[in-house]
C-alpha positions in Angstrom: -22.5 -18.3 35.1 -21.2 -15.8 37.7 -19.6 -12.5 36.7 -16.3 -13.7 38.2 -16.4 -16.8 36.1 -17.2 -14.8 32.9 -14.3 -12.4 33.6 -11.9 -15.3 34.3 -13.0 -17.0 31.0 -12.3 -13.8 29.1 -8.8 -13.6 30.6 -8.2 -17.2 29.7 -9.4 -16.7 26.2 -7.1 -13.7 25.8 -4.1 -15.7 27.1 -5.0 -18.8 25.0 -5.1 -16.5 21.9 -1.6 -15.4 22.7 -0.5 -19.0 23.1 -1.8 -19.8 19.6 0.0 -16.7 18.2 3.3 -16.9 20.1 3.4 -20.4 21.5 5.4 -21.7 18.5 8.4 -19.7 19.7 8.7 -21.9 22.7 9.7 -24.8 20.5 12.6 -22.8 19.0 16.1 -22.5 20.6 16.2 -19.6 23.0 12.4 -19.2 22.6 13.0 -17.9 19.0 15.1 -14.9 20.1 18.1 -14.5 17.7 21.5 -15.1 19.3 22.4 -11.4 18.8 19.0 -10.3 20.1 16.1 -8.6 18.3 17.4 -5.1 18.4 20.6 -5.8 16.5 19.0 -8.4 14.2 16.2 -5.9 13.1 18.6 -3.0 12.8 20.9 -5.1 10.6 17.9 -6.3 8.5 16.8 -2.7 8.0 20.3 -1.7 6.9 20.4 0.9 9.7 23.9 1.6 11.1 24.4 1.9 14.9 25.3 5.6 14.4 22.1 6.2 12.4 20.0 4.6 15.1 21.8 6.6 17.8 21.0 9.8 16.0 17.3 8.8 15.8 17.3 8.1 19.5 19.4 11.2 20.4 22.0 9.0 22.2 25.6 7.9 21.5 26.6 5.0 19.3 28.2 3.5 22.4 24.8 3.5 24.1 23.2 1.7 21.1 26.0 -0.9 21.2 25.7 -1.4 25.0 21.9 -2.0 24.7 22.4 -4.4 21.8 25.0 -6.3 23.9 22.7 -6.3 27.0 19.5 -7.4 25.3 20.4 -11.1 24.8 21.2 -11.4 28.6 17.8 -9.9 29.4 19.2 -6.8 31.1 17.4 -4.2 29.0 14.3 -2.4 30.2 10.9 -2.6 28.4 11.0 1.1 28.0 14.4 0.9 26.2 13.1 -1.9 23.9 10.0 0.2 23.1 12.0 3.4 22.3 14.5 1.5 20.1 11.8 -0.3 18.2 10.0 3.0 17.6 13.2 4.6 16.4 13.5 1.8 13.8 9.8 2.3 12.7 8.9 -1.0 14.4 6.7 -2.0 17.2 7.8 -3.7 20.4 5.7 -6.8 21.2 5.8 -8.1 24.8 4.0 -11.2 26.0 4.0 -13.8 28.7 2.8 -17.0 27.2 2.1 -20.3 29.1 3.7 -23.4 27.7 0.2 -24.7 26.9 -3.3 -23.4 27.0 -4.4 -22.0 30.3 -6.8 -24.9 31.0 -3.9 -27.4 30.6 -1.7 -25.4 33.0 -4.5 -25.2 35.6 -5.3 -28.9 35.2 -1.7 -30.0 35.7 -1.5 -27.9 38.9 -4.8 -29.3 40.1 -3.7 -32.9 39.6 -0.4 -32.1 41.3 -2.2 -30.7 44.4 -4.9 -33.4 44.3 -2.3 -36.1 44.1 -0.4 -34.8 47.2 -3.7 -34.4 49.1 -5.0 -37.9 48.2 -1.7 -39.6 48.8 -1.4 -38.0 52.2 -4.9 -39.3 53.1 -4.1 -42.7 51.5 -1.1 -43.1 53.8 -3.2 -42.4 56.8 -5.8 -44.9 55.6 -3.2 -47.5 55.0 -2.0 -47.1 58.6 -5.6 -47.9 59.6 -5.7 -50.9 57.2 -8.2 -49.2 54.9 -6.0 -48.6 51.8 -7.4 -47.8 48.4 -6.6 -49.7 45.2 -4.5 -47.8 42.6 -7.7 -47.5 40.5 -9.5 -45.9 43.4 -6.6 -43.6 44.1 -6.5 -42.4 40.5 -10.3 -41.8 40.5 -10.1 -39.8 43.7 -7.2 -37.7 42.4 -9.3 -36.9 39.3 -12.3 -36.1 41.4 -10.4 -33.8 43.8 -8.6 -32.1 40.9 -11.9 -31.4 39.1 -13.3 -29.9 42.3 -10.2 -27.7 42.7 -10.4 -26.5 39.1 -14.1 -25.6 39.6 -13.6 -23.8 42.9 -10.0 -22.5 42.5 -9.2 -22.4 46.3 -7.2 -19.4 47.5 -4.2 -21.7 48.1 -4.3 -23.2 44.6 -0.9 -21.8 43.7 0.7 -22.1 47.1 3.3 -24.8 47.6 2.6 -25.3 51.3 
């Protein structure tokens, strides 16, 4: 196994571990984010007033209120989330998690690309009266997809 493939496998393992830890949130409404946002929800759970949090952050209560209103819309910076979490003696966790494990995402993309490629070739073959059966088409799509997953061509994620 080449160094590149070992490194890629290590990245995939790391992401798949995150999927197993955080993937369950994708099944919840709003990806598990409370309607009021995490900042307000945690602050309220801790029994911390907006004024108390503002003092800990050395900002105004109005600033805390604005950030809490902005968070559910996604217009708060990661730095702000981090500092507010720390001010509440919490940690801020940030992750980008695929909807399934990495291999499933890659396989779905490979099949999508392979299907387009094989169907284009099949259309040309049909014009020449050499069309393939549905079973042959599916076999060829699987074969091309497996080759793509193994070699990961540079245009794998391109839509052209």
